Structure formats: C-alpha cells, structure tokens
PyMOL commands that place a pseudoatom at each C-alpha (Angstrom):
pseudoatom trace, name=CA, resn=LEU, resi=1, chain=A, elem=C, hetatm=0, pos=[7.559, 55.814, 93.384]
pseudoatom trace, name=CA, resn=GLU, resi=2, chain=A, elem=C, hetatm=0, pos=[9.033, 53.408, 90.806]
pseudoatom trace, name=CA, resn=TRP, resi=3, chain=A, elem=C, hetatm=0, pos=[11.291, 56.061, 89.250]
pseudoatom trace, name=CA, resn=THR, resi=4, chain=A, elem=C, hetatm=0, pos=[15.048, 55.601, 89.179]
pseudoatom trace, name=CA, resn=SER, resi=5, chain=A, elem=C, hetatm=0, pos=[17.424, 58.537, 89.604]
pseudoatom trace, name=CA, resn=HIS, resi=6, chain=A, elem=C, hetatm=0, pos=[18.069, 58.325, 85.865]
pseudoatom trace, name=CA, resn=ASP, resi=7, chain=A, elem=C, hetatm=0, pos=[14.322, 58.568, 85.146]
pseudoatom trace, name=CA, resn=VAL, resi=8, chain=A, elem=C, hetatm=0, pos=[14.133, 61.787, 87.181]
pseudoatom trace, name=CA, resn=VAL, resi=9, chain=A, elem=C, hetatm=0, pos=[17.203, 63.270, 85.445]
pseudoatom trace, name=CA, resn=ALA, resi=10, chain=A, elem=C, hetatm=0, pos=[15.797, 62.380, 82.006]
pseudoatom trace, name=CA, resn=LYS, resi=11, chain=A, elem=C, hetatm=0, pos=[12.450, 64.006, 82.861]
pseudoatom trace, name=CA, resn=VAL, resi=12, chain=A, elem=C, hetatm=0, pos=[14.158, 67.221, 84.013]
pseudoatom trace, name=CA, resn=ARG, resi=13, chain=A, elem=C, hetatm=0, pos=[16.457, 67.267, 80.958]
pseudoatom trace, name=CA, resn=ASN, resi=14, chain=A, elem=C, hetatm=0, pos=[13.447, 66.895, 78.674]
pseudoatom trace, name=CA, resn=THR, resi=15, chain=A, elem=C, hetatm=0, pos=[11.242, 69.375, 80.537]
pseudoatom trace, name=CA, resn=LEU, resi=16, chain=A, elem=C, hetatm=0, pos=[13.893, 72.092, 80.855]
pseudoatom trace, name=CA, resn=LYS, resi=17, chain=A, elem=C, hetatm=0, pos=[15.528, 71.331, 77.492]
pseudoatom trace, name=CA, resn=ILE, resi=18, chain=A, elem=C, hetatm=0, pos=[18.945, 71.255, 79.171]
pseudoatom trace, name=CA, resn=LYS, resi=19, chain=A, elem=C, hetatm=0, pos=[21.627, 68.585, 78.842]
pseudoatom trace, name=CA, resn=LYS, resi=20, chain=A, elem=C, hetatm=0, pos=[23.678, 69.190, 81.963]
pseudoatom trace, name=CA, resn=VAL, resi=21, chain=A, elem=C, hetatm=0, pos=[21.622, 67.659, 84.797]
pseudoatom trace, name=CA, resn=GLY, resi=22, chain=A, elem=C, hetatm=0, pos=[22.934, 65.458, 87.581]
pseudoatom trace, name=CA, resn=HIS, resi=23, chain=A, elem=C, hetatm=0, pos=[21.624, 63.907, 90.799]
pseudoatom trace, name=CA, resn=ALA, resi=24, chain=A, elem=C, hetatm=0, pos=[23.096, 63.957, 94.286]
pseudoatom trace, name=CA, resn=GLY, resi=25, chain=A, elem=C, hetatm=0, pos=[22.367, 60.395, 95.356]
pseudoatom trace, name=CA, resn=THR, resi=26, chain=A, elem=C, hetatm=0, pos=[20.727, 57.246, 94.126]
pseudoatom trace, name=CA, resn=LEU, resi=27, chain=A, elem=C, hetatm=0, pos=[16.993, 56.765, 94.423]
pseudoatom trace, name=CA, resn=ASP, resi=28, chain=A, elem=C, hetatm=0, pos=[15.762, 53.222, 94.870]
pseudoatom trace, name=CA, resn=PRO, resi=29, chain=A, elem=C, hetatm=0, pos=[12.744, 52.654, 92.607]
pseudoatom trace, name=CA, resn=LEU, resi=30, chain=A, elem=C, hetatm=0, pos=[10.606, 51.611, 95.607]
pseudoatom trace, name=CA, resn=ALA, resi=31, chain=A, elem=C, hetatm=0, pos=[11.553, 54.684, 97.658]
pseudoatom trace, name=CA, resn=THR, resi=32, chain=A, elem=C, hetatm=0, pos=[9.738, 57.981, 97.724]
pseudoatom trace, name=CA, resn=GLY, resi=33, chain=A, elem=C, hetatm=0, pos=[11.042, 61.302, 98.869]
pseudoatom trace, name=CA, resn=MET, resi=34, chain=A, elem=C, hetatm=0, pos=[13.364, 64.023, 97.703]
pseudoatom trace, name=CA, resn=LEU, resi=35, chain=A, elem=C, hetatm=0, pos=[16.145, 63.660, 95.181]
pseudoatom trace, name=CA, resn=ILE, resi=36, chain=A, elem=C, hetatm=0, pos=[18.496, 66.628, 94.858]
pseudoatom trace, name=CA, resn=LEU, resi=37, chain=A, elem=C, hetatm=0, pos=[19.200, 67.603, 91.250]
pseudoatom trace, name=CA, resn=CYS, resi=38, chain=A, elem=C, hetatm=0, pos=[21.695, 70.113, 89.928]
pseudoatom trace, name=CA, resn=THR, resi=39, chain=A, elem=C, hetatm=0, pos=[21.676, 71.765, 86.530]
pseudoatom trace, name=CA, resn=GLY, resi=40, chain=A, elem=C, hetatm=0, pos=[24.249, 73.641, 84.484]
pseudoatom trace, name=CA, resn=LYS, resi=41, chain=A, elem=C, hetatm=0, pos=[27.283, 74.886, 86.399]
pseudoatom trace, name=CA, resn=PHE, resi=42, chain=A, elem=C, hetatm=0, pos=[25.742, 73.734, 89.700]
pseudoatom trace, name=CA, resn=THR, resi=43, chain=A, elem=C, hetatm=0, pos=[26.411, 70.099, 88.738]
pseudoatom trace, name=CA, resn=LYS, resi=44, chain=A, elem=C, hetatm=0, pos=[29.927, 70.808, 90.071]
pseudoatom trace, name=CA, resn=LYS, resi=45, chain=A, elem=C, hetatm=0, pos=[28.385, 71.018, 93.569]
pseudoatom trace, name=CA, resn=ILE, resi=46, chain=A, elem=C, hetatm=0, pos=[26.893, 67.500, 93.489]
pseudoatom trace, name=CA, resn=ASN, resi=47, chain=A, elem=C, hetatm=0, pos=[29.684, 65.936, 95.578]
pseudoatom trace, name=CA, resn=GLU, resi=48, chain=A, elem=C, hetatm=0, pos=[29.257, 68.678, 98.166]
pseudoatom trace, name=CA, resn=TYR, resi=49, chain=A, elem=C, hetatm=0, pos=[25.550, 67.873, 98.506]
pseudoatom trace, name=CA, resn=MET, resi=50, chain=A, elem=C, hetatm=0, pos=[26.160, 64.122, 98.538]
pseudoatom trace, name=CA, resn=ALA, resi=51, chain=A, elem=C, hetatm=0, pos=[28.613, 64.475, 101.425]
pseudoatom trace, name=CA, resn=ARG, resi=52, chain=A, elem=C, hetatm=0, pos=[25.997, 65.994, 103.734]
pseudoatom trace, name=CA, resn=GLU, resi=53, chain=A, elem=C, hetatm=0, pos=[24.163, 63.926, 106.312]
pseudoatom trace, name=CA, resn=LYS, resi=54, chain=A, elem=C, hetatm=0, pos=[20.768, 62.587, 105.373]
pseudoatom trace, name=CA, resn=GLU, resi=55, chain=A, elem=C, hetatm=0, pos=[17.551, 61.822, 107.204]
pseudoatom trace, name=CA, resn=TYR, resi=56, chain=A, elem=C, hetatm=0, pos=[15.188, 58.999, 106.300]
pseudoatom trace, name=CA, resn=THR, resi=57, chain=A, elem=C, hetatm=0, pos=[11.847, 57.854, 107.643]
pseudoatom trace, name=CA, resn=GLY, resi=58, chain=A, elem=C, hetatm=0, pos=[9.997, 54.709, 106.724]
pseudoatom trace, name=CA, resn=ILE, resi=59, chain=A, elem=C, hetatm=0, pos=[8.965, 51.265, 107.845]
pseudoatom trace, name=CA, resn=PHE, resi=60, chain=A, elem=C, hetatm=0, pos=[10.664, 47.937, 108.422]
pseudoatom trace, name=CA, resn=THR, resi=61, chain=A, elem=C, hetatm=0, pos=[8.535, 44.795, 108.330]
pseudoatom trace, name=CA, resn=LEU, resi=62, chain=A, elem=C, hetatm=0, pos=[9.800, 41.990, 110.546]
pseudoatom trace, name=CA, resn=GLY, resi=63, chain=A, elem=C, hetatm=0, pos=[9.339, 38.269, 109.994]
pseudoatom trace, name=CA, resn=ALA, resi=64, chain=A, elem=C, hetatm=0, pos=[10.971, 37.624, 106.611]
pseudoatom trace, name=CA, resn=VAL, resi=65, chain=A, elem=C, hetatm=0, pos=[13.876, 38.567, 104.379]
pseudoatom trace, name=CA, resn=THR, resi=66, chain=A, elem=C, hetatm=0, pos=[14.060, 39.295, 100.681]
pseudoatom trace, name=CA, resn=PRO, resi=67, chain=A, elem=C, hetatm=0, pos=[17.063, 38.883, 98.376]
pseudoatom trace, name=CA, resn=THR, resi=68, chain=A, elem=C, hetatm=0, pos=[16.883, 42.594, 97.483]
pseudoatom trace, name=CA, resn=TYR, resi=69, chain=A, elem=C, hetatm=0, pos=[16.242, 43.704, 101.119]
pseudoatom trace, name=CA, resn=ASP, resi=70, chain=A, elem=C, hetatm=0, pos=[13.061, 45.448, 99.925]
pseudoatom trace, name=CA, resn=LEU, resi=71, chain=A, elem=C, hetatm=0, pos=[9.742, 44.561, 98.288]
pseudoatom trace, name=CA, resn=GLU, resi=72, chain=A, elem=C, hetatm=0, pos=[11.252, 44.285, 94.813]
pseudoatom trace, name=CA, resn=SER, resi=73, chain=A, elem=C, hetatm=0, pos=[11.591, 40.556, 95.531]
pseudoatom trace, name=CA, resn=GLU, resi=74, chain=A, elem=C, hetatm=0, pos=[9.327, 38.132, 97.336]
pseudoatom trace, name=CA, resn=PRO, resi=75, chain=A, elem=C, hetatm=0, pos=[9.622, 37.620, 101.114]
pseudoatom trace, name=CA, resn=GLU, resi=76, chain=A, elem=C, hetatm=0, pos=[11.200, 34.310, 102.112]
pseudoatom trace, name=CA, resn=GLN, resi=77, chain=A, elem=C, hetatm=0, pos=[12.561, 32.638, 105.241]
pseudoatom trace, name=CA, resn=LEU, resi=78, chain=A, elem=C, hetatm=0, pos=[9.411, 33.524, 107.185]
pseudoatom trace, name=CA, resn=LYS, resi=79, chain=A, elem=C, hetatm=0, pos=[10.086, 33.724, 110.922]
pseudoatom trace, name=CA, resn=ASP, resi=80, chain=A, elem=C, hetatm=0, pos=[8.094, 34.165, 114.098]
pseudoatom trace, name=CA, resn=TYR, resi=81, chain=A, elem=C, hetatm=0, pos=[8.336, 37.698, 115.468]
pseudoatom trace, name=CA, resn=SER, resi=82, chain=A, elem=C, hetatm=0, pos=[5.976, 37.294, 118.440]
pseudoatom trace, name=CA, resn=PHE, resi=83, chain=A, elem=C, hetatm=0, pos=[8.901, 37.399, 120.890]
pseudoatom trace, name=CA, resn=ILE, resi=84, chain=A, elem=C, hetatm=0, pos=[9.908, 40.923, 119.794]
pseudoatom trace, name=CA, resn=THR, resi=85, chain=A, elem=C, hetatm=0, pos=[9.388, 43.475, 122.557]
pseudoatom trace, name=CA, resn=GLU, resi=86, chain=A, elem=C, hetatm=0, pos=[9.934, 47.209, 122.811]
pseudoatom trace, name=CA, resn=GLN, resi=87, chain=A, elem=C, hetatm=0, pos=[12.733, 46.476, 125.286]
pseudoatom trace, name=CA, resn=LEU, resi=88, chain=A, elem=C, hetatm=0, pos=[14.523, 44.174, 122.808]
pseudoatom trace, name=CA, resn=ILE, resi=89, chain=A, elem=C, hetatm=0, pos=[14.135, 46.770, 120.059]
pseudoatom trace, name=CA, resn=ASN, resi=90, chain=A, elem=C, hetatm=0, pos=[15.619, 49.511, 122.250]
pseudoatom trace, name=CA, resn=ILE, resi=91, chain=A, elem=C, hetatm=0, pos=[18.542, 47.308, 123.306]
pseudoatom trace, name=CA, resn=GLN, resi=92, chain=A, elem=C, hetatm=0, pos=[19.401, 46.511, 119.670]
pseudoatom trace, name=CA, resn=LEU, resi=93, chain=A, elem=C, hetatm=0, pos=[19.011, 50.143, 118.542]
pseudoatom trace, name=CA, resn=LYS, resi=94, chain=A, elem=C, hetatm=0, pos=[22.036, 51.145, 120.636]
pseudoatom trace, name=CA, resn=SER, resi=95, chain=A, elem=C, hetatm=0, pos=[24.380, 48.851, 118.690]
pseudoatom trace, name=CA, resn=PHE, resi=96, chain=A, elem=C, hetatm=0, pos=[23.504, 50.626, 115.425]
pseudoatom trace, name=CA, resn=ILE, resi=97, chain=A, elem=C, hetatm=0, pos=[24.337, 54.156, 116.553]
pseudoatom trace, name=CA, resn=GLY, resi=98, chain=A, elem=C, hetatm=0, pos=[27.780, 55.557, 115.797]
pseudoatom trace, name=CA, resn=GLU, resi=99, chain=A, elem=C, hetatm=0, pos=[30.304, 54.354, 113.250]
pseudoatom trace, name=CA, resn=ILE, resi=100, chain=A, elem=C, hetatm=0, pos=[29.436, 50.850, 112.089]
pseudoatom trace, name=CA, resn=GLN, resi=101, chain=A, elem=C, hetatm=0, pos=[30.403, 48.513, 109.269]
pseudoatom trace, name=CA, resn=GLN, resi=102, chain=A, elem=C, hetatm=0, pos=[27.660, 47.922, 106.707]
pseudoatom trace, name=CA, resn=VAL, resi=103, chain=A, elem=C, hetatm=0, pos=[27.571, 45.565, 103.750]
pseudoatom trace, name=CA, resn=PRO, resi=104, chain=A, elem=C, hetatm=0, pos=[25.682, 47.175, 100.841]
pseudoatom trace, name=CA, resn=PRO, resi=105, chain=A, elem=C, hetatm=0, pos=[22.961, 45.062, 99.211]
pseudoatom trace, name=CA, resn=ILE, resi=106, chain=A, elem=C, hetatm=0, pos=[23.943, 43.028, 96.156]
pseudoatom trace, name=CA, resn=HIS, resi=107, chain=A, elem=C, hetatm=0, pos=[20.971, 44.623, 94.413]
pseudoatom trace, name=CA, resn=SER, resi=108, chain=A, elem=C, hetatm=0, pos=[22.522, 48.100, 94.339]
pseudoatom trace, name=CA, resn=ALA, resi=109, chain=A, elem=C, hetatm=0, pos=[24.072, 50.408, 91.756]
pseudoatom trace, name=CA, resn=ILE, resi=110, chain=A, elem=C, hetatm=0, pos=[27.605, 49.955, 93.113]
pseudoatom trace, name=CA, resn=LYS, resi=111, chain=A, elem=C, hetatm=0, pos=[29.879, 48.947, 90.257]
pseudoatom trace, name=CA, resn=GLN, resi=112, chain=A, elem=C, hetatm=0, pos=[32.221, 45.965, 90.113]
pseudoatom trace, name=CA, resn=LYS, resi=113, chain=A, elem=C, hetatm=0, pos=[34.269, 45.402, 86.962]
pseudoatom trace, name=CA, resn=GLY, resi=114, chain=A, elem=C, hetatm=0, pos=[32.457, 48.385, 85.440]
pseudoatom trace, name=CA, resn=LYS, resi=115, chain=A, elem=C, hetatm=0, pos=[28.963, 46.939, 85.865]
pseudoatom trace, name=CA, resn=PRO, resi=116, chain=A, elem=C, hetatm=0, pos=[26.313, 47.707, 88.481]
pseudoatom trace, name=CA, resn=VAL, resi=117, chain=A, elem=C, hetatm=0, pos=[26.207, 44.756, 90.893]
pseudoatom trace, name=CA, resn=TYR, resi=118, chain=A, elem=C, hetatm=0, pos=[22.421, 44.498, 90.637]
pseudoatom trace, name=CA, resn=LEU, resi=119, chain=A, elem=C, hetatm=0, pos=[22.815, 43.431, 86.981]
pseudoatom trace, name=CA, resn=LEU, resi=120, chain=A, elem=C, hetatm=0, pos=[25.224, 40.669, 88.035]
pseudoatom trace, name=CA, resn=ALA, resi=121, chain=A, elem=C, hetatm=0, pos=[22.981, 39.597, 90.933]
pseudoatom trace, name=CA, resn=ARG, resi=122, chain=A, elem=C, hetatm=0, pos=[19.907, 39.412, 88.676]
pseudoatom trace, name=CA, resn=LYS, resi=123, chain=A, elem=C, hetatm=0, pos=[21.837, 37.089, 86.347]
pseudoatom trace, name=CA, resn=GLY, resi=124, chain=A, elem=C, hetatm=0, pos=[22.593, 34.807, 89.296]
pseudoatom trace, name=CA, resn=ILE, resi=125, chain=A, elem=C, hetatm=0, pos=[26.291, 35.706, 89.343]
pseudoatom trace, name=CA, resn=ASP, resi=126, chain=A, elem=C, hetatm=0, pos=[27.763, 35.488, 92.835]
pseudoatom trace, name=CA, resn=VAL, resi=127, chain=A, elem=C, hetatm=0, pos=[28.535, 39.010, 94.027]
pseudoatom trace, name=CA, resn=LYS, resi=128, chain=A, elem=C, hetatm=0, pos=[30.774, 39.679, 97.032]
pseudoatom trace, name=CA, resn=MET, resi=129, chain=A, elem=C, hetatm=0, pos=[30.193, 43.030, 98.689]
pseudoatom trace, name=CA, resn=GLU, resi=130, chain=A, elem=C, hetatm=0, pos=[32.755, 44.435, 101.097]
pseudoatom trace, name=CA, resn=PRO, resi=131, chain=A, elem=C, hetatm=0, pos=[31.676, 46.160, 104.329]
pseudoatom trace, name=CA, resn=ARG, resi=132, chain=A, elem=C, hetatm=0, pos=[31.947, 49.931, 104.446]
pseudoatom trace, name=CA, resn=ALA, resi=133, chain=A, elem=C, hetatm=0, pos=[32.218, 52.310, 107.378]
pseudoatom trace, name=CA, resn=ILE, resi=134, chain=A, elem=C, hetatm=0, pos=[29.115, 54.453, 107.820]
pseudoatom trace, name=CA, resn=THR, resi=135, chain=A, elem=C, hetatm=0, pos=[27.873, 56.577, 110.692]
pseudoatom trace, name=CA, resn=ILE, resi=136, chain=A, elem=C, hetatm=0, pos=[24.372, 56.438, 112.098]
pseudoatom trace, name=CA, resn=LYS, resi=137, chain=A, elem=C, hetatm=0, pos=[23.969, 59.671, 114.063]
pseudoatom trace, name=CA, resn=GLU, resi=138, chain=A, elem=C, hetatm=0, pos=[20.381, 59.052, 115.165]
pseudoatom trace, name=CA, resn=PHE, resi=139, chain=A, elem=C, hetatm=0, pos=[18.228, 55.949, 114.930]
pseudoatom trace, name=CA, resn=GLU, resi=140, chain=A, elem=C, hetatm=0, pos=[14.847, 55.734, 116.545]
pseudoatom trace, name=CA, resn=ILE, resi=141, chain=A, elem=C, hetatm=0, pos=[11.787, 53.577, 116.270]
pseudoatom trace, name=CA, resn=THR, resi=142, chain=A, elem=C, hetatm=0, pos=[8.919, 56.060, 116.217]
pseudoatom trace, name=CA, resn=ASN, resi=143, chain=A, elem=C, hetatm=0, pos=[6.062, 53.547, 116.369]
pseudoatom trace, name=CA, resn=ILE, resi=144, chain=A, elem=C, hetatm=0, pos=[5.659, 49.804, 116.818]
pseudoatom trace, name=CA, resn=GLU, resi=145, chain=A, elem=C, hetatm=0, pos=[2.772, 47.940, 115.150]
pseudoatom trace, name=CA, resn=LEU, resi=146, chain=A, elem=C, hetatm=0, pos=[4.260, 44.454, 114.900]
pseudoatom trace, name=CA, resn=PRO, resi=147, chain=A, elem=C, hetatm=0, pos=[5.374, 43.217, 112.494]
pseudoatom trace, name=CA, resn=VAL, resi=148, chain=A, elem=C, hetatm=0, pos=[5.886, 46.819, 111.314]
pseudoatom trace, name=CA, resn=LEU, resi=149, chain=A, elem=C, hetatm=0, pos=[8.399, 49.206, 112.885]
pseudoatom trace, name=CA, resn=TYR, resi=150, chain=A, elem=C, hetatm=0, pos=[8.299, 52.885, 111.913]
pseudoatom trace, name=CA, resn=PHE, resi=151, chain=A, elem=C, hetatm=0, pos=[11.730, 54.490, 111.987]
pseudoatom trace, name=CA, resn=ARG, resi=152, chain=A, elem=C, hetatm=0, pos=[13.747, 57.672, 111.598]
pseudoatom trace, name=CA, resn=VAL, resi=153, chain=A, elem=C, hetatm=0, pos=[17.458, 57.605, 110.769]
pseudoatom trace, name=CA, resn=VAL, resi=154, chain=A, elem=C, hetatm=0, pos=[20.021, 60.392, 110.442]
pseudoatom trace, name=CA, resn=CYS, resi=155, chain=A, elem=C, hetatm=0, pos=[23.154, 59.084, 108.742]
pseudoatom trace, name=CA, resn=THR, resi=156, chain=A, elem=C, hetatm=0, pos=[26.162, 59.793, 106.592]
pseudoatom trace, name=CA, resn=THR, resi=157, chain=A, elem=C, hetatm=0, pos=[26.437, 59.304, 102.872]
pseudoatom trace, name=CA, resn=GLY, resi=158, chain=A, elem=C, hetatm=0, pos=[26.866, 55.715, 101.733]
pseudoatom trace, name=CA, resn=THR, resi=159, chain=A, elem=C, hetatm=0, pos=[24.276, 54.313, 104.144]
pseudoatom trace, name=CA, resn=TYR, resi=160, chain=A, elem=C, hetatm=0, pos=[21.872, 51.811, 102.649]
pseudoatom trace, name=CA, resn=ILE, resi=161, chain=A, elem=C, hetatm=0, pos=[18.577, 51.858, 104.513]
pseudoatom trace, name=CA, resn=ARG, resi=162, chain=A, elem=C, hetatm=0, pos=[17.701, 48.462, 102.984]
pseudoatom trace, name=CA, resn=SER, resi=163, chain=A, elem=C, hetatm=0, pos=[20.850, 46.999, 104.527]
pseudoatom trace, name=CA, resn=LEU, resi=164, chain=A, elem=C, hetatm=0, pos=[20.051, 48.703, 107.827]
pseudoatom trace, name=CA, resn=ALA, resi=165, chain=A, elem=C, hetatm=0, pos=[16.601, 47.079, 107.767]
pseudoatom trace, name=CA, resn=ASN, resi=166, chain=A, elem=C, hetatm=0, pos=[18.111, 43.674, 107.045]
pseudoatom trace, name=CA, resn=ASP, resi=167, chain=A, elem=C, hetatm=0, pos=[20.821, 44.028, 109.676]
pseudoatom trace, name=CA, resn=PHE, resi=168, chain=A, elem=C, hetatm=0, pos=[18.418, 45.338, 112.322]
pseudoatom trace, name=CA, resn=GLY, resi=169, chain=A, elem=C, hetatm=0, pos=[15.995, 42.476, 111.625]
pseudoatom trace, name=CA, resn=THR, resi=170, chain=A, elem=C, hetatm=0, pos=[18.865, 39.988, 111.909]
pseudoatom trace, name=CA, resn=ALA, resi=171, chain=A, elem=C, hetatm=0, pos=[19.956, 41.553, 115.231]
pseudoatom trace, name=CA, resn=LEU, resi=172, chain=A, elem=C, hetatm=0, pos=[16.386, 41.184, 116.538]
pseudoatom trace, name=CA, resn=GLY, resi=173, chain=A, elem=C, hetatm=0, pos=[16.405, 37.526, 115.499]
for i in range(1, 173): cmd.bond("trace and resi %d" % i, "trace and resi %d" % (i + 1))
show_as sticks, trace
zoom trace
C-alpha cells in the first residue's frame, strides 16, 4: 500500500544489487496485491506477461465521485444510493461484459507529449483522454453492503479498475 511500481523496482534493485529490473504493469499507490517483476535477461519477457489477462478483487463505494476515481482525492458530488437494488446491479453488470470502450482516468501514468497525464492533471491542465477498447471477461459483484459493492473482475491488459468503478457507478445512477 502506498508504493508505486517504481518504488518496488527501486527496492528490488537495491536489495538484490542488480540494475536490470522491470515491472509488468503499473501499480496504483492505493492498490495492494501482486506486481510482477523481472530481472536480468527476463526483463525481455515483460511484454509477454503484461499481455496476459488479469484478475482483480476489491470494493466500489457508491454515492460520490472523486477526481482521481479513487481515495487519493476527496469524494464530491454526493448522491443518494438508497434506490440501488441487487436487480439493478445485475442488469448493469451485463453491459460491462465483453469488449467495451473505456476512458482511462486523467490521474494515470499514460503519457501525453512525453509527460504522465497525472502530472498535467495535478497542475490543473485540461487533459483529454481517448477511449480505448478493453475486454471484461468476467465481472461479478460478490457481496453487497450498500454503499459498498465487493467485486471480482477478469480483464485484458489496459483495463483501469478505477475507471470501471466510475463508469459502473455512473451506470447505476
């Protein structure tokens, strides 16, 4: 928790006293879980690992949005969620399975003009993100404790779970 992918790579480089270390994916500082690292000649396999499907579990909290789509920024636009039902959730889930278009968050490491867009967004510079095709192979809500939804997602590379949370919340109203 609170480590970037670069922090993990630096720790491994320092601990193993090796320079050639790379990561197969980007770790959001507020995420926990596994980050695949490669060292030495295996760094050439990073793209192969990144291309594989991924599985995530976590929670979405309904009733507000944040500029970063996570808890790195303060919740705003508070909304009533009392009308949310299991039936509504299950109806909306179906529209997120398969190939969909997703707009990555402006607070991400994607580069525009050679700079990560999160640096531009933090400076208040207007950032326009283009939608990307992703595939959600499985998406299920494993528990409902409103306003919290527990989820499991199996998806392709390039999927932003923060954007999925934002989009799913928007679809639920």
